[in-house]
PLY file of the C-alpha trace (Angstrom):
ply
format ascii 1.0
element vertex 100
property float x
property float y
property float z
element edge 99
property int vertex1
property int vertex2
end_header
133.72 99.27 73.47
137.04 100.94 73.65
136.01 103.89 75.73
132.86 102.88 77.68
132.60 105.41 80.43
129.18 106.12 81.93
127.76 109.34 80.59
127.16 111.98 83.27
123.55 112.77 84.04
121.98 115.82 82.60
122.48 118.79 84.99
118.81 119.79 84.73
117.76 116.28 85.81
120.05 116.47 88.82
118.62 119.82 89.86
115.07 118.50 89.49
115.89 115.47 91.64
117.56 117.64 94.27
114.64 120.08 94.28
112.15 117.21 94.66
114.17 115.69 97.51
114.35 119.02 99.34
110.65 119.68 98.81
109.74 116.27 100.25
112.13 116.74 103.16
110.65 120.11 104.14
107.11 118.79 103.65
107.84 115.93 106.02
109.47 118.28 108.48
106.67 120.86 108.55
103.29 119.74 107.22
103.17 115.94 107.22
101.97 115.57 110.81
99.20 118.10 110.20
98.10 116.25 107.05
97.93 112.93 108.92
95.96 114.42 111.81
93.59 116.14 109.38
92.94 112.82 107.61
92.20 111.13 110.95
89.85 113.94 111.99
88.02 113.75 108.67
87.62 110.00 109.05
86.22 110.44 112.55
83.73 113.06 111.35
82.68 110.88 108.41
82.15 107.97 110.78
80.04 110.14 113.10
77.97 111.50 110.20
77.26 108.00 108.92
76.31 106.88 112.43
73.86 109.73 112.86
72.29 109.46 109.42
72.36 105.68 108.85
72.46 104.34 112.37
69.28 102.38 111.72
71.29 100.05 109.45
73.15 98.78 112.51
70.23 99.08 114.95
70.64 102.64 116.23
67.92 104.85 114.68
68.56 108.55 115.28
67.12 110.39 112.26
63.78 109.58 110.63
64.20 107.31 107.58
62.91 110.00 105.21
66.06 112.11 105.59
68.29 109.06 105.45
66.79 107.97 102.15
67.26 111.44 100.69
70.99 111.24 101.46
71.42 107.61 100.43
72.53 108.18 96.79
75.41 110.36 97.96
76.84 107.96 100.52
76.00 104.61 98.94
79.61 103.82 97.89
80.90 104.08 101.46
78.14 102.27 103.38
79.73 98.80 103.34
83.08 100.13 104.57
81.34 102.12 107.32
79.25 99.16 108.49
82.33 96.96 108.64
84.25 99.52 110.72
81.29 100.32 112.99
80.60 96.70 113.86
84.24 95.68 114.28
85.35 94.53 117.73
87.61 97.02 119.46
89.81 97.05 122.52
91.92 99.65 124.31
94.82 99.29 121.92
92.63 100.55 119.05
92.28 103.88 120.81
96.03 104.48 120.71
96.82 105.24 117.09
100.35 104.30 116.27
101.61 105.54 112.91
104.72 103.76 111.87
0 1
1 2
2 3
3 4
4 5
5 6
6 7
7 8
8 9
9 10
10 11
11 12
12 13
13 14
14 15
15 16
16 17
17 18
18 19
19 20
20 21
21 22
22 23
23 24
24 25
25 26
26 27
27 28
28 29
29 30
30 31
31 32
32 33
33 34
34 35
35 36
36 37
37 38
38 39
39 40
40 41
41 42
42 43
43 44
44 45
45 46
46 47
47 48
48 49
49 50
50 51
51 52
52 53
53 54
54 55
55 56
56 57
57 58
58 59
59 60
60 61
61 62
62 63
63 64
64 65
65 66
66 67
67 68
68 69
69 70
70 71
71 72
72 73
73 74
74 75
75 76
76 77
77 78
78 79
79 80
80 81
81 82
82 83
83 84
84 85
85 86
86 87
87 88
88 89
89 90
90 91
91 92
92 93
93 94
94 95
95 96
96 97
97 98
98 99
C-alpha cells in the first residue's frame, strides 16, 4: 500500500492494440463501403432466386413444382424469413437505404 502506482501496460499489448486500431481504421476507410454494398447485392439476388424458385408459396408460380421440390432441402432454413420480407408492405422510403 505504500507505493501503489499503476503498472505500465506491456509494450507488446500496446503495439497489438495500435495495430488493430490502424487496421480497422484503414478497413473502414477503404473496403467497408464495398463490403456493405456486396452484402446488399447478395441479399437482393437471394431474394430474387427465392422468388423465382418458390414464388408459388406466395401465389406467383414461375418454375414447375418439380424443380422447386428438388431445391427445397437446401433453402428450407431461409423460407420463413423470405416469405416475411416478400409479403411485407413497402413504401417509397424503403427504396432509399439509409445506413447509419
